[in-house]
C-alpha positions in Angstrom: 17.5 12.1 58.1 17.8 13.5 61.6 15.0 14.1 63.9 13.1 11.1 62.6 10.8 9.4 65.0 11.6 5.7 65.5 9.6 3.1 67.4 11.8 0.3 68.9 10.1 -3.0 69.4 12.4 -5.3 71.6 11.5 -7.6 74.3 14.9 -7.6 75.9 15.0 -4.4 78.0 18.9 -4.0 78.0 19.1 -4.5 74.3 16.2 -2.1 73.8 17.7 0.5 76.0 21.1 0.1 74.2 19.4 0.5 70.9 17.5 3.6 72.0 20.7 5.2 73.2 22.5 4.6 69.9 19.6 5.9 67.9 19.5 9.1 70.0 23.3 9.5 69.4 22.6 9.4 65.7 20.1 12.2 66.2 16.9 10.3 65.9 13.9 10.6 68.3 12.9 7.5 70.2 9.9 8.5 72.2 8.9 4.9 73.4 9.8 1.3 73.4 7.4 -1.7 72.8 8.1 -5.1 74.2 5.3 -7.1 72.5 3.5 -7.2 69.3 0.3 -5.9 70.6 2.0 -3.1 72.3 4.0 -2.3 69.2 0.7 -1.9 67.2 -0.8 0.3 69.8 2.3 2.6 70.1 2.5 2.9 66.3 -1.0 4.1 66.0 -0.5 6.5 69.0 2.9 8.2 68.1 2.9 7.6 64.2 6.6 7.0 63.9 8.6 7.6 60.7 10.2 4.1 61.1 9.8 0.8 63.1 12.8 -1.3 64.2 11.1 -4.6 64.8 12.6 -7.6 66.5 11.2 -10.8 65.1 11.1 -13.0 68.2 8.9 -11.3 70.8 7.2 -12.7 74.0 3.6 -13.3 73.8 1.1 -14.6 71.4 2.2 -12.4 68.4 5.7 -12.3 67.0 7.4 -9.4 65.2 6.3 -10.5 61.8 2.7 -10.7 62.7 2.9 -7.3 64.4 4.6 -5.7 61.3 1.8 -7.1 59.2 -0.9 -5.5 61.3 1.0 -2.2 61.4 1.3 -2.3 57.7 -2.4 -2.7 57.4 -3.2 0.3 59.5 -0.3 2.7 58.7 2.2 3.5 56.0 5.3 3.1 58.1 8.5 1.3 56.9 9.8 -1.6 59.0 13.3 -2.9 59.5 13.6 -6.3 61.0 16.3 -6.8 63.7 16.9 -10.6 64.5 19.4 -13.1 65.4 17.7 -15.7 63.1 18.5 -16.0 59.5 16.9 -19.4 58.7 15.0 -19.8 55.4 11.5 -20.1 57.0 11.8 -17.0 59.0 13.1 -15.1 56.0 10.4 -16.3 53.8 7.7 -15.1 56.4 9.4 -11.8 56.7 9.5 -11.1 52.9 5.8 -11.4 52.7 5.4 -8.3 54.8 7.7 -6.3 52.4 10.2 -4.9 54.9 12.7 -2.2 54.0 15.5 -3.9 55.8 16.6 -7.2 57.5 19.6 -6.8 59.9 21.2 -9.9 61.6 22.3 -9.5 65.2 24.9 -8.4 66.1 25.2 -5.5 63.7 27.5 -2.6 63.7 26.3 1.0 64.4 27.2 2.3 61.0 25.3 -0.6 59.4 22.3 0.3 61.4 22.4 3.9 60.6 22.9 3.3 56.9 19.9 1.1 56.7 17.8 3.6 58.7 18.8 6.4 56.3 18.3 4.5 53.2 14.9 3.3 54.5 13.7 6.7 55.3 14.8 8.2 51.9 13.4 5.2 50.0 10.1 5.3 51.9 9.9 9.1 51.3 10.3 8.5 47.6 7.7 5.8 47.6 5.2 8.0 49.4 5.8 10.7 46.8 5.4 8.1 44.0 2.1 6.8 45.6 0.9 10.4 45.9 1.7 11.2 42.5 0.0 8.0 41.2 -3.2 8.9 43.1 -3.1 12.4 41.7 -2.6 11.0 38.2 -5.4 8.4 38.7 -7.8 11.1 39.9 -6.8 13.3 37.0 -7.3 10.6 34.4 -10.6 9.5 36.0 -11.9 13.1 36.0 -11.1 14.3 32.4 -13.7 14.0 29.7 -11.6 12.1 27.3 -11.0 8.4 27.1 -7.6 7.2 28.1 -6.0 3.8 27.3 -2.4 2.8 28.1 -0.5 -0.2 26.9 2.8 -1.9 27.5 5.4 -2.7 24.7 3.5 -5.7 23.7 0.4 -3.6 23.0 -1.5 -5.1 26.1 -3.6 -2.9 28.0 -2.4 -1.7 31.4 -4.9 1.1 32.2 -8.3 2.4 31.1 -10.2 5.4 32.7 -14.0 5.4 33.2 -14.7 7.5 30.0 -12.7 4.8 28.0 -14.8 2.1 29.6 -18.1 3.8 28.8 -17.1 4.5 25.2 -15.6 1.0 24.5 -18.0 -1.0 26.5 -15.0 -2.8 28.3 -14.3 -2.5 32.0 -10.7 -2.2 32.9 -10.5 -5.4 34.8 -11.8 -7.2 31.7 -9.6 -5.4 29.3 -6.4 -5.6 31.4 -3.8 -7.7 29.6 -5.8 -7.8 26.4 -4.5 -6.5 23.0 -5.4 -3.0 22.6 -6.6 -3.7 18.9 -9.2 -6.0 20.4 -10.6 -3.4 22.8 -10.0 -0.3 20.8 -11.6 -1.4 17.4 -11.8 1.5 14.8 -12.9 1.7 11.2 -13.6 4.4 8.5 -17.1 5.7 9.1 -17.9 6.0 5.4 -16.3 2.9 3.9 -16.2 0.7 7.1 -12.8 -0.4 6.3 -10.7 -1.3 9.4 -8.2 1.3 10.5 -4.9 0.3 12.1 -4.7 0.7 15.9 -2.7 3.9 16.4 -1.0 2.3 19.4 0.7 -0.3 17.1 2.1 2.5 14.9 3.3 4.5 17.9 5.2 1.5 19.3 6.7 1.0 15.8 7.7 4.5 15.0 8.0 6.1 18.5 6.0 9.3 17.3 2.6 10.8 18.0 0.0 9.5 15.8 -3.4 11.1 14.9 -6.4 9.3 13.6 -7.7 10.2 10.1 -11.1 12.0 9.8 -14.3 10.0 9.7 -13.0 7.5 12.2 -15.6 5.5 14.2 -15.1 3.4 17.3 -16.9 0.1 17.2 -17.9 -0.7 20.8 -18.1 -4.1 22.3 -21.9 -4.3 21.4 -21.3 -3.3 17.8 -22.4 0.3 18.0 -20.4 3.0 16.0 -19.2 6.2 17.8 -17.5 9.0 15.8 -14.2 9.9 17.5 -10.9 11.7 17.1 -7.8 11.0 19.0 -4.1 10.8 19.2 -1.7 8.3 20.5 1.8 9.0 22.0 4.6 6.9 23.2 5.5 6.5 27.0 9.1 6.8 27.7 11.4 6.3 30.7 14.1 8.7 31.9 16.4 7.3 29.4 14.0 8.1 26.5 13.4 4.4 26.0 9.8 3.6 24.9 7.9 1.5 27.6 4.5 1.7 26.2 1.8 4.0 24.6 -1.1 6.0 25.7 -4.2 6.7 23.6 -6.5 9.7 24.2 -9.8 9.8 22.4 -13.2 11.6 22.6 -16.7 11.2 21.3 -17.4 13.8 18.7 -21.0 12.9 18.0 -22.3 16.3 19.3 -19.5 18.2 17.4 -20.5 16.4 14.2 -24.2 17.2 14.8 -23.2 20.9 15.4 -21.2 21.0 12.2 -23.9 19.2 10.3 -26.5 21.7 11.7 -24.3 24.6 10.8 -23.8 23.2 7.3 -27.6 22.9 6.9 -28.0 26.4 8.2 -25.5 27.7 5.7 -27.3 25.7 2.9 -30.6 27.2 3.9 -29.1 30.7 4.0 -27.7 30.1 0.6 -31.0 28.8 -0.7 -32.8 31.9 0.7 -30.2 34.0 -0.9 -30.8 32.2 -4.3 -34.5 32.5 -3.9 -34.2 36.2 -3.1 -31.9 36.6 -6.2 -34.4 34.6 -8.4 -37.2 36.7 -7.1 -35.2 39.9 -7.9 -34.5 38.5 -11.3 -38.1 37.8 -11.8 -39.0 41.3 -10.8 -36.4 42.6 -13.1 -37.7 40.5 -15.8 -41.3 41.6 -15.4 -40.3 45.2 -15.2 -38.1 44.9 -18.3 -40.6 42.9 -20.3 -43.5 45.1 -19.2 -41.5 48.2 -20.4 -40.3 46.6 -23.6 -43.7 45.3 -24.5 -45.5 48.5 -23.6 -43.1 50.9 -25.4 -43.8 49.8 -29.1 -47.5 49.5 -28.3 -47.5 53.0 -26.8 -45.7 54.4 -29.9 -48.0 52.5 -32.2 -51.1 54.0 -30.4 -49.6 57.6 -30.6 -48.9 57.1 -34.3 -52.5 55.8 -34.9 -53.8 59.0 -33.2 -51.5 61.0 -35.5 -52.9 59.1 -38.6 -56.4 59.7 -37.6 -55.9 63.5 -37.6 -53.4 63.7 -40.5 -54.3 63.9 -44.3 -50.7 64.3 -45.7 -49.9 61.1 -47.7 -46.1 61.4 -47.2 -46.4 61.9 -43.5 -48.9 59.1 -43.3 -46.5 56.9 -45.1 -43.8 57.9 -42.6 -46.0 56.9 -39.6 -46.9 53.6 -41.3 -43.2 52.8 -41.6 -42.6 53.6 -38.1 -45.5 51.4 -36.9 -44.1 48.6 -38.9 -40.8 48.9 -37.2 -42.4 48.9 -33.7 -44.4 45.9 -34.7 -41.2 44.1 -35.8 -39.6 45.2 -32.4 -42.6 43.8 -30.5 -42.5 40.5 -32.4 -38.7 40.2 -31.9 -39.0 40.5 -28.2 -41.9 37.9 -28.0 -39.9 35.6 -30.2 -36.8 35.9 -28.1 -38.8 35.2 -24.8 -40.4 32.1 -26.4 -37.0 30.9 -27.9 -35.3 31.3 -24.4 -38.1 29.6 -22.6 -38.0 26.5 -24.8 -34.2 26.4 -24.6 -34.2 26.6 -20.8 -36.9 24.0 -20.5 -35.0 21.6 -22.8 -37.6 21.8 -25.3 -34.9 22.4 -27.8 -35.4 23.1 -31.5 -35.1 20.2 -33.7 -31.6 19.8 -34.9 -31.1 19.0 -38.5 -27.4 18.7 -39.2 -26.2 19.3 -42.6 -22.8 19.7 -44.4 -22.2 23.6 -44.4 -19.7 24.7 -47.0 -18.5 27.6 -44.9 -16.8 29.4 -47.9 -20.1 29.8 -49.6 -22.5 29.8 -46.5 -20.7 32.4 -44.3 -20.8 35.3 -46.8 -24.5 34.6 -47.3 -24.9 35.0 -43.4 -22.7 38.2 -43.3 -24.2 39.9 -46.2 -27.3 41.5 -44.4 -24.9 43.3 -42.1 -22.8 45.0 -44.8 -25.4 47.9 -45.2 -25.4 48.8 -41.5 -21.6 48.5 -41.3 -21.3 51.1 -44.2 -23.8 53.3 -42.6 -21.9 53.3 -39.3 -18.6 53.9 -41.2 -17.2 50.7 -39.8 -15.0 48.2 -41.6 -15.4 44.4 -41.8 -12.4 42.1 -42.4 -13.2 38.5 -43.2 -10.5 35.8 -42.9 -12.0 32.7 -44.5 -9.5 30.1 -45.8 -10.3 28.5 -49.1 -9.6 25.0 -48.0 -11.9 24.7 -45.0 -13.5 21.3 -44.9 -17.4 21.2 -44.5 -18.8 21.7 -41.1 -21.5 19.2 -40.1 -23.8 21.1 -38.0 -27.3 22.8 -37.8 -27.5 25.7 -40.2 -30.5 27.5 -38.6 -29.1 27.5 -35.2 -25.5 28.5 -36.3 -27.1 31.3 -38.4 -28.9 32.6 -35.3 -25.7 32.5 -33.2 -23.6 34.4 -35.7 -26.4 36.9 -36.5 -26.6 37.7 -32.8 -22.8 38.1 -32.4 -22.5 40.3 -35.6 -25.4 42.4 -34.5 -23.8 43.0 -31.2 -20.5 43.9 -33.1 -22.2 46.4 -35.2 -24.2 47.8 -32.3 -21.1 48.4 -29.9 -18.4 49.4 -32.4 -18.1 53.2 -32.8 -17.8 55.0 -36.2 -14.4 54.2 -37.7 -14.2 51.1 -35.7 -13.2 47.5 -37.1 -15.0 44.3 -37.0 -12.8 41.1 -37.8 -14.4 37.8 -38.7 -11.9 34.8 -38.5 -12.5 31.2 -39.3 -10.1 28.2 -39.1 -9.8 24.5 -38.1 -8.1 23.2 -35.2 -6.8 19.9 -36.6 -4.7 19.2 -33.4 -7.8 18.1 -31.5 -9.5 14.8 -32.0 -11.9 15.1 -33.7 -10.9 18.4 -35.3 -13.0 21.5 -34.3 -14.0 24.5 -36.3 -13.1 27.8 -34.6 -15.0 31.0 -35.5 -14.1 34.2 -33.9 -15.8 37.7 -34.1 -13.7 40.7 -32.8 -14.7 44.3 -32.7 -12.7 47.4 -31.7 -14.4 48.1 -28.4 -13.6 46.9 -24.8 -16.0 45.7 -22.2 -15.0 46.7 -18.6 -13.5 43.9 -16.6 -16.3 44.3 -13.9 -19.0 43.7 -16.5 -17.5 40.9 -18.4 -18.7 38.1 -16.2 -22.3 39.2 -16.5 -22.8 39.5 -20.3 -24.4 36.0 -20.6 -27.0 36.9 -17.9 -30.6 37.2 -19.0 -31.9 40.7 -19.6 -28.3 42.2 -18.9 -27.3 45.0 -21.0 -24.0 46.9 -20.9 -24.7 50.3 -19.4 -24.0 53.3 -21.6 -22.7 51.2 -24.4 -25.4 51.3 -27.0 -24.0 54.3 -29.0 -26.3 53.7 -31.9 -29.4 53.6 -29.8 -30.5 50.3 -31.3 -32.0 49.1 -27.9 -32.4 45.4 -27.1 -33.9 43.1 -24.6 -30.7 41.6 -23.2 -31.8 38.1 -24.4 -29.5 37.7 -27.3 -26.4 36.3 -25.7 -28.2 34.1 -23.4 -30.0 32.6 -26.4 -26.5 32.3 -28.1 -25.1 30.5 -25.2 -28.0 27.9 -25.1 -27.8 27.4 -28.9 -24.1 26.7 -28.6 -24.6 24.2 -25.9 -27.2 22.6 -28.2 -24.6 22.2 -31.0 -22.2 20.7 -28.4 -19.8 23.5 -28.7 -18.3 26.2 -26.4 -18.3 30.0 -26.5 -15.7 32.2 -24.8 -15.2 35.9 -24.6 -12.2 37.9 -23.9 -11.9 41.8 -23.8 -8.6 43.8 -23.4 -6.5 46.3 -25.1 -9.5 48.0 -26.8 -10.8 44.8 -28.4 -13.5 42.3 -27.6 -13.5 38.8 -29.1 -16.2 36.0 -29.0 -14.8 32.7 -29.9 -16.9 29.7 -31.0 -15.6 26.1 -31.0 -17.8 23.6 -32.8 -17.5 20.0 -33.4 -19.1 18.0 -36.2 -22.6 16.7 -35.2 
C-alpha cells in the first residue's frame, strides 16, 4: 500500500533516520519521527498516521508498550513493535496491546515491508468489518421487530432492544443462556408449549415459521401474541454457525382482525335483519291480500244475493261463498300450523304401524277425480311385500297430500304423475323411500327457493288453483318432525320429491 503515512518512534537518531530512509524507498510517507512515548502520542494525534512503527525501549518515563496502549485508546491505528528484545516478559506485555506485528532487530528490508503491507491490509479489513458491524448493530436496534441470535449450542449471543422489551430480558442477562429459556412460547388457545424454532433450525438447517395462535410468555408471565421466523446463520463455506430469530408483537393486528370480523358479523346481522324485515313485509302483504280476497268476494256475492231472486243463481253464489270460506280457513290453518311448527309447539306424534299397501291408496283416492279432470295420468308403483311403516299417520297424510296437490297443480294436461314406494334395506335401520314425480321442470334458478315461506313459482300455476306458498315449508317441518329427510330434483322435464322415513 504505497503513500501510506507512517509514524516512526525510535530514540536512536541514526536508527530512526535509516528506518525513515528505507520506508521512503518503499514508497511510504514518513512526515515525522518521535523519540519518546509522550512525543509519539502527540505526533499520532497530530498527523493521524496509517501505521506506527514503535520501538519498545524508549528513553523517558514511558516505554513503547505504554505509548502504544495510550495511542490505541485515542486512535484506531495499527502498531508494529520493533525491538531487540524477545524475552517472555516483554512479549507478554506487548501482546496485551494487540499489536499487528513484532519484529526482532536486526530485520531485513523485505521482512519489514511485508509486515507493513500485511498490517495495512489487515487493518483495513478490520476497519471495514467494524464499520459493517456498527451498521448492522444500528440496523438491528432500529427495526421494529425483535431479533435474537444464538450460536450452535442454542446459547444467546445477541438481542436487540425490541427483543429485550418483548421478552423482559436484557441482553447482558440473556447472553449465554439457552434461547428456549428466554424465548418461551406456547399455543395461545391450548397453552401447550411449542418447540423453540431455533432448535429446529439448528437441527434441519432450514427456515422455520411459527404456527398460528403462538404467544410469547414474557419473563413476568404475560402473554403476547406473535408471529416469527427463524433462519440459520452460515459462514462462507455454507456451514451453520448459529441461528437468528425475528419476531413481532401482533396484538394490534389481531385486534384489527377481530374488529373487522365483528364489523362483518354486524353487517351480516344487519343484512339478515333487513331480509327478515322484508320477509315480514312480504308476509303481511301476502297474508293481507290472501285474507282480504275471499272476504271481498264473499261480500260481493252477498250483495248479489240480496238483489237476486233466482233460486239457481242464488245456489251458485252460495257454493262460491262456501269455496271462498274454505279458502279463507285453509290459509288461516296453514298459518297457525306453520307457526306452531316453527315455535317447536309440534303436533302430538302418535306413531302407528301403517300398512302402506292399504293406507296409501286411501290417501291418493281424493286426487283421482282432479287428475281425470286435468287429463293427467297417475302411475302407482307399490310393492306387495312392503313391511309396515311405524310413523305418524296424520302428519304423513298431510305431507303426501301437499306433494300430490302440487303435482296436480303444476302438471299440464296430458302430463304424468308417478308415485313410487320402496324400502332401502341396505341402511341400518332400514328406511322407507316415497317419491312423487311429475312431468314438469322447475327452473334451476328457482329450485333452491321452493321451501321458502310464501314463495310461489312464477307463472307456473297453469290451473289457477292459487295458494299461499306455505305448503312446502309445512311439509319440510313435518318431515323433520318425523325424523326423515326430503329432497327435490328437477331436470330433463321431470321434478321429483323424495321422502326418506325411518320407523319411529
